[in-house]
C-alpha positions as a Python dict, from the first residue, in 0.01 Angstrom:
ca = {
    (1, 'X'): (0, 0, 0),
    (2, 'X'): (218, -297, -102),
    (3, 'X'): (245, -586, 142),
    (4, 'X'): (602, -701, 209),
    (5, 'X'): (746, -1032, 323),
    (6, 'X'): (1071, -1008, 516),
    (7, 'X'): (1260, -1338, 531),
    (8, 'X'): (1577, -1382, 735),
    (9, 'X'): (1807, -1684, 739),
    (10, 'X'): (1999, -1662, 1066),
    (11, 'X'): (2187, -1853, 1335),
    (12, 'X'): (1962, -2072, 1551),
    (13, 'X'): (2090, -1916, 1872),
    (14, 'X'): (1946, -1578, 1772),
    (15, 'X'): (1579, -1676, 1804),
    (16, 'X'): (1516, -1538, 2153),
    (17, 'X'): (1672, -1201, 2062),
    (18, 'X'): (1473, -1194, 1737),
    (19, 'X'): (1140, -1255, 1912),
    (20, 'X'): (1217, -987, 2172),
    (21, 'X'): (1317, -738, 1902),
    (22, 'X'): (1004, -808, 1696),
    (23, 'X'): (787, -783, 2005),
    (24, 'X'): (932, -437, 2071),
    (25, 'X'): (803, -316, 1731),
    (26, 'X'): (458, -476, 1779),
    (27, 'X'): (476, -709, 1476),
    (28, 'X'): (168, -901, 1368),
    (29, 'X'): (310, -1252, 1355),
    (30, 'X'): (613, -1460, 1270),
    (31, 'X'): (683, -1797, 1114),
    (32, 'X'): (1005, -1984, 1198),
    (33, 'X'): (1151, -2282, 1012),
    (34, 'X'): (1455, -2496, 1085),
    (35, 'X'): (1657, -2504, 763),
    (36, 'X'): (1998, -2612, 635),
    (37, 'X'): (2220, -2459, 373),
    (38, 'X'): (2544, -2282, 308),
    (39, 'X'): (2675, -1958, 167),
    (40, 'X'): (3019, -1871, 39),
    (41, 'X'): (3183, -2066, 321),
    (42, 'X'): (3047, -2388, 162),
    (43, 'X'): (2927, -2546, 483),
    (44, 'X'): (3124, -2720, 753),
    (45, 'X'): (3408, -2952, 667),
    (46, 'X'): (3382, -3286, 848),
    (47, 'X'): (3647, -3559, 868),
    (48, 'X'): (3559, -3922, 922),
    (49, 'X'): (3792, -4218, 856),
    (50, 'X'): (4021, -4023, 624),
    (51, 'X'): (3728, -3886, 423),
    (52, 'X'): (3643, -3519, 405),
    (53, 'X'): (3287, -3414, 339),
    (54, 'X'): (3104, -3084, 342),
    (55, 'X'): (2786, -3068, 541),
    (56, 'X'): (2516, -2806, 543),
    (57, 'X'): (2494, -2552, 823),
    (58, 'X'): (2186, -2548, 1048),
    (59, 'X'): (2002, -2215, 1037),
    (60, 'X'): (1660, -2068, 1110),
    (61, 'X'): (1440, -1901, 853),
    (62, 'X'): (1223, -1629, 1005),
    (63, 'X'): (935, -1478, 805),
    (64, 'X'): (740, -1165, 890),
    (65, 'X'): (465, -1019, 668),
    (66, 'X'): (441, -640, 687),
    (67, 'X'): (170, -400, 576),
    (68, 'X'): (406, -167, 386),
    (69, 'X'): (752, -21, 346),
    (70, 'X'): (759, 150, 687),
    (71, 'X'): (674, -169, 875),
    (72, 'X'): (918, -370, 661),
    (73, 'X'): (1201, -127, 745),
    (74, 'X'): (1121, -162, 1116),
    (75, 'X'): (1126, -543, 1088),
    (76, 'X'): (1454, -536, 895),
    (77, 'X'): (1612, -310, 1155),
    (78, 'X'): (1488, -532, 1440),
    (79, 'X'): (1614, -849, 1271),
    (80, 'X'): (1949, -696, 1185),
    (81, 'X'): (2013, -560, 1533),
    (82, 'X'): (1908, -888, 1696),
    (83, 'X'): (2131, -1108, 1479),
    (84, 'X'): (2442, -909, 1382),
    (85, 'X'): (2763, -1035, 1544),
    (86, 'X'): (3003, -910, 1276),
    (87, 'X'): (3117, -1265, 1203),
    (88, 'X'): (3073, -1475, 890),
    (89, 'X'): (2746, -1666, 901),
    (90, 'X'): (2527, -1394, 1055),
    (91, 'X'): (2280, -1461, 773),
    (92, 'X'): (2082, -1281, 507),
    (93, 'X'): (1755, -1089, 486),
    (94, 'X'): (1534, -1107, 177),
    (95, 'X'): (1246, -868, 112),
    (96, 'X'): (975, -936, -143),
    (97, 'X'): (645, -779, -238),
    (98, 'X'): (333, -989, -189),
    (99, 'X'): (51, -975, -440),
    (100, 'X'): (-212, -1093, -197),
    (101, 'X'): (-272, -1223, 154),
    (102, 'X'): (-592, -1403, 248),
    (103, 'X'): (-707, -1497, 598),
    (104, 'X'): (-868, -1838, 545),
    (105, 'X'): (-1108, -1816, 842),
    (106, 'X'): (-1277, -1491, 740),
    (107, 'X'): (-1185, -1439, 376),
    (108, 'X'): (-1031, -1100, 461),
    (109, 'X'): (-760, -986, 220),
    (110, 'X'): (-468, -745, 214),
    (111, 'X'): (-367, -563, 530),
    (112, 'X'): (-690, -670, 705),
    (113, 'X'): (-569, -1029, 675),
    (114, 'X'): (-240, -965, 855),
    (115, 'X'): (-352, -725, 1130),
}
């Protein structure tokens, strides 16, 4: 069974809803990063002393490792429902297949390492 990593780049204000949604599907764990970037909107335009600059938008990157397609679909659904507002900037979800996962403490690999 292929392991999947589901990564979502979302608005910072969505974190509480995300954690509640993931808790409802009994996920194994989550990693959250504070990140900056921009999509098609090219960031936020700022004006200072007659100069215009583009700055990056603050976002969160949320990662969940899943033990297969079924679990990944549940995580994607939970993340989508927790973060969708219908406005520009809701974010993106990326799904990738993992070749291996190793629990450092025990040496367990694969699904045993994430459960």
